[in-house]
N, C-alpha and C positions, 0 to 999 in steps of 0.2 A: 452430978446426977443430972444436973439441968442439961448440961451439954449431950448426956446420952439420949435425953428424951428429945432433944432438937433433933439429933442425929438420926434418930428411929422415925420421925415424924418426917423429915426430909427424904429418907429412904422410901416410906410409904407413898409420899408424892410421886417419886419417881417413877415406882411401879403402877400406879393407878393411872398416871397419864402416859404410859408407853413411853418412856424416854429412853430405854433400853433397847427400844428396837420396834420393827412394826408390830412384833408379835405379842407386844405387851408383856402380860406377866410371864407367858413361857418362855421369853430368854429368845425368842427366835428374831433374826436380823430380816430387816426388810432389803429383799434382793431387788428391788426395783419394779415388783410386781404390783405395787400398790401406787395409785397416782400416776403420772406421765414418767417414763424411763427416759432419761436423757442418754441419746445414743450419740456415736461420733463416726464419721465416715471421712478420710481426708480426701480432700479433691485433689485431683491431681495437678500440681503445679504447672503452669503454661512454659513450653521449652525444657522439660525435664524429662528424663528418663526414668521410669522404676527399674532399679538394681536389686534383684530379690536376694533375702540371705543364701549363704551359702558357706563352702570351704573350698580352698585351691591350694595348690603348691608353689607356695613363695619362691620366688628366685629365678636366676637365668636358665636359659634352655639352650643356651649355646656357649663356646668358650667365651673367658673373661679375658678380651684381649688385652684390657690394659693392666691385667694383673693387678686390678684395684682391691682385690680379697673382698668384694660386697657382693659374692655368688652363693652364698650359703643357702641352702634350702630348708623349706619348714611349711608344714602343715598350719594354713590359717582359717578361721572361721570369722564371719563378719555378718553384722545384723543388716537389714533391708535398708536401702536409703534412695533418695532421689538424686539425680546429677545432671546438671545442664547438658544438653545433647551437643551443644558446639561450646567454643571458648567464647569467653564475654568479648562482645564486638566493640568497635568504636562508638557505634549508635548508641549500644546500652550504657557504656560507661559515661557517657556525656550526659546521659539523664543523671548520673550522679554529681556530676560537676555542676550542672544546673541548680539542683538542689542546695549544694554547698555554695554556689554563688549567690543563690537567692537569700540563704540564711545569712551570709556575710552582708548582703546589703541591709536585712533588718537589724542585725546587729549595729550598725552604723547609724540607721535612722533611730532604732531605741535610744541612743542617747541625746537626742534632741526632740523627739518625739514619742510622749509617753503613751499613745494608743498602739505602738508596737510592741508594749510589754505588758505581760500579765503578773501581778504582783499575787503574793501569797494571800488566798481568801481568809486566812484565819490570822493573819497580820503577824506571823512570825518574823521577827526582823532578821532572822539569821538565814531565811530561806533564800535560796536562789531565784530571782526573776525569770521568766521564761518569755521566751518570742510570742509574740501573738501574730499566728499566722492565719488569720481571719481578717486582718487588716491589709487593703489592697494598697500595692505600692503605687504613687500615680507619679510617672516619671515626666507628666506635664506640669507637676507643680515645681516652680522654679527653687522653691525653698529645699525641698527632699532631692533634686536633681544636684543642689549645690553640695549637699551632704554626701551623694553618692559619686561625686567626682574624685573622692580620694580612693574609689576602688580602682581606678585606671592609670595608666602609666602618664607622667608628665609628657610634654610635649619633646623633652630633650631624650625621653627613654623610648617613646613611641618611634615604629617604622613609618616613613614618609607622612608623618603627621597624622596617622589613622588613630581612632579612639580604640585601644585595647586595652582589655582586663589585666590588671596587675595579678598575675598567678600567684603572688606571694599572699595575696588576700584570700586565696581558697583554700581555708584550713577546715579540717573535719574533726570537731570535738566529740569524744563517746567515752562510755565509761563500761566497763565489764566486771564480773564478778569473779574471781580467782578462787574456784571451788577445790583447786589442789592445794593451795596454801590453808584454806579454810578446813579441809578435810584434815590436815596434819597438826592443825592449832589443837591445844587443851586447855579444856573449860573447867575452871576450879568453882564447882557448885556452893562449896561453902564461902567462899569469898565473893562468889557471884562475878567472875570477871576472867577475861582470857589470860593465860599464863605463856609467855614468850613474845619473838619477834616476827614481823611480816616484812617482807621486801616490798617496798612501795612504788610507785610508778618511776621514780628518779634511781630507782635500784638500791635505795638507802634501808637498812634493817632498824626498823622502828618499832617501839613498844606497841602490843594489839591494845586498842582503846577499847573497841566494841566490833560489831558486825560491819560497820562502815570501813575498817581497816582492810577488808577484802575486797571492796570494790576499788577498781583499778581505772584511773583516769588517763586518758591515753589522747593523743591527737596525731592528725598526718595533714601534711602538704600532697592535696590530691591530684594536682595536674600532672598528667604524664610528663616524663622527660622525654622532649621531642628530639634533643640532640643527640639521642643516645645512637641514632641512624650514622651519625659522623665519627662518634667516640669509638663504636665499637669497630668500625672500618675505616681508619684512618686514611689510608692510601686508596680509597673507592669514592666514586661520585655519588653521592645520597643526599645532598642539599635539598632537592624538591621534597624529599619525605620530610623533612623538619617542619615545613610549612603547610603541607597539605595532607600529609597521611591522616592525623587523627581528626580534621575538621571538616575535609571535603566530604560532600555526598556521595564522591565515586567510591569511596574507602568505608561506607556505613556499616557493610556485613565483612569487613576484615576484621582479624582479631586484635583488640588492643594491645599494645606494646609499650615500653619505656614505664612499666608500672612496677614499683618495688613489692615484694613480700607484704610489707607494714601497709602499703596502700591497697592491696587486694583485700587484707585483712579488714582494713575500714570500710571497702565496697560491701564486704559481705554483712558486716554492723549496720550501716545504713539500709540496706537490701533487706534485712532483719526487721530492721524498725519501721520500716514500710509495711511489712507484713503484720505486725503487731498493732500498728494503728488501725489497719483494716478490718483485722480478724474479730469476732464477737469471743467471749469468754469461751465458750464450748467449741469454738472452731479454730481457736489457737492451734500453731503447729510450731515444729521445731524450728531453731534459728538456721537460717543460711550460714555456711563456713566452708572454709578451704576444705579438700578431701585430704585425708592420711595418705601418705604414699600407698600403705597396702590396699585403702580402699581404690585408688585409682588404678592400681595393677589390675587388681580384682575385676574392676570394670572394663578396663581395657581388653581384658582376654574375652570378654564378651563370653563367659561360660565355656570356652574350650580350654581345655588342659593341655599343657606341654606344647603350646604352640609359640612360635617365634614373634608372630605380628598380630595385631588385633583382628586381622582380617583372616588369620588361620595360614598355615603353608609356610614353608621355607624361604618364599620367593617374595619380590616387591613389584612384581608385575602380574597381570592376569593371562591369559592363554593367549588373548589377540595381542600381547607384548606391551600393555598400556600399564604405565605406572598406578600404583595404589595409593599413594599420599604425595605429599609436597617435600622434597627433602634434597639432599644434593648426590643424584645418580652418578655412576660411573666416574666418582671420585672428583666432579668439579664441574659437568654439564648441566648445570642449574635448570633450563628451561625444559629439558626432555621431559618433565612431568608436569608441564602447564604453567610454572610460576617460576620467575628468577627470585623473588622474595615470597613474602606473604601473599596468600590468595584468599578470596572470599571464603568464610567458614561453609561447611558441609559441601564442598565441590567433588568430595569424592562419597563412595558409599560408606554407609554406616556399618559398624560391626553387630554383632546378634543380640547387643544389648540396645541398638537403636542411638549410639553415640557415635558422634562424626570426629574425624581428626583427633583421634587418640595417638596416632603417630604421625610426626609432621607437623608442617604449617608453624605453628611455635610450638616450644616447649612450655611446659605449665608448672606453677607453684603449686607444693602442698605443703599441709601444715605442718609436718614433721621438722624437726632438726635433723642434721645430717650427722650420722655416725658410721664409719666404715665397718663397725662390728655391731651395728643395732639389731641383725638378725639373730646374733647370739643371746641377747636379753629380750627381746620382743615377746611380749605373752603371746600363747596363739590364739587368744579369743580379743577380737577387736583391738589388736595392739595399737599404742600411740605412745609416741616419744616427743617431747616438746620443751623447749626452753625459750624464754622470753627474754632474749638478751638484749642488754642496754648500751649505751653509747660507748661506754666506758669498757664494757668487756673484751676480752681477747677477741681476735678476728676470727679465730676457729670457733668459737661459739656463737657466731654470726651465720654459720652455714645452714641453709633449709634445703631440703631434698627437691630436686625437680626431676619431672619425668617427661617421656613422650618423644624427645628430640624436636627438631626443627627444620626448618626451610634452609638453613646452612651447614645442617648436619650430615655426615654418611648415614649409610643403612643402619650400622651397627646401632645407634643411639635410636633407631624407630622401635626396637624389640619392647616387648612386654616388662620383661625383668631387668633391664638398664638401668640403673640408676646413677644421677650426678648430682651436684649443687651447685648453688650460687648464692652470696651474701645477701643477707635479708634487705640490707639498704642499698642494693646494688639495682639498676634499672638495664634492662637488655632489649635491644630490638627483635630480638629472638626468643622472647619469654612472655607469656600472657598467663591467663589463669580461667579456670571455671568454677562453678560452687556446687556444693551440695546441701542435702538437707536431709536429717534422719526422717525415718518413715515412723508414723504415729502408730505405736501396736505393732501387731503383726497379721500378715496376710495370708 
C-alpha cells in the first residue's frame, strides 16, 4: 500500500511539473515552439561538391570486352552526400603525414617529459594517458632534440648524410566502432550480457565482453610507397619520381599515389577526427570515408543516364579533337592528352556534378570489397558490401573495388560502369582516392 501511495505521488509530481511535455497535463509535446529552437544547417565543406539523392541504372553501357561477368544492370537509389571535387593531392596528404609526424614526436617525448602527457583526471589507473597537444615542442632544447633523434635514420641509413625522417616511425593508430558486428550480436537481458563472439582486430573470434568488444583498434603505416613507380614498371625509367613526386612543390596539386586502401581509410579517419575536434555539438557532421563503388559510379555519371563517360557521349575527344581525360590514347600515345603520367588535378572540365577527373589521371579506391557477382545480391537502396580482411585471410578476400581508370589505361577503363580491383595492401603509381561525407538530413 505504501508503494502505491509513493507511485501515485510521483505521478502527480510529474504531471504538475510538466515532465511529460511542453503542454503539461494536456499530454501535448514540446515541438520546439517554446524557448529557443535549435536548428541545423550544414555548411558546405570546402572543396567538396553536393551530390543530390537520386536513382540511376547501375552497370556498363557498352560491351564487356573482358567477359568478366560484372556487367549486370540494376536500378539503384542513393542518399545525398558530399564528394571531393578532385582526388586527394600530394599537398593534402602531406598534412596527414605532418600530423602523424608530430604525434610520433610527442609520443617519444612523453616517455621522458611529463608535460607532454595528460593523465586521467579521475585517477583511474586503467585509463590510457593522452598526448598533450598544447605543450610546444622546443627543438632548440638539447634534451628534447636528443630524444627526437630516434625518429630519424642513422648515418648509415641516410642518403649522403642528410637528416631524414624514418618513415617506419609514421604510424597512425585509431579505433572505430563495428556497427555490423554489434547489430548481429544478441544481448541477454536476464543475464545482462552479450551472447556469442566477435572478430577482433587480429581476426580472432573472442567472447563478447561488453560494448568495448565492438571497438576495433587499428593502425597503419601512412607514408606513401614512393618505390611503386619502379615496381609497377620495372623496365622503364621512373627513378626521379621516387624521390621528387610526393615532396616537391612542383607536384603539390598532383594526385597522391602509392597509397594502399588501408592508408586511404586511415586518412579518412584522421580527417574525420579533425572535423570532430573543430565542430560544436549541434554543428557536428558525418564522418569522412571512402565512397562505395555505387556512389562513385552515380557521382561519375553526373546525372546523365546511359552515358559511357562522365562528360557524356561516346567519344573521348571534344569537337576540336582535344582529349577530355588523362589516359592512354590510341593504344600507347600517352602524351596526346597532355600528360605522359599523372597531371595536376582539375586540368580537364568537370562533369555536371562539379567533379574533376572521374575518368583518368589516377584510378580511385572505393570502400567496397570486390566480388564478380556483387550486382546480383546488392540491395537496391544505398547498397554496400564490405569485408575487413586480415593479413591471414586468403588473397581473394583482400580485393577492393577500384573505379575510374588511370593515366596508363586505355579508354575502355574510363567508362562509368567499368569496375576492376586491387588488393587492399597493394600500392600503385596509378591509384589514388577521394573522400565522401554523408549529407546531414535531406535537402
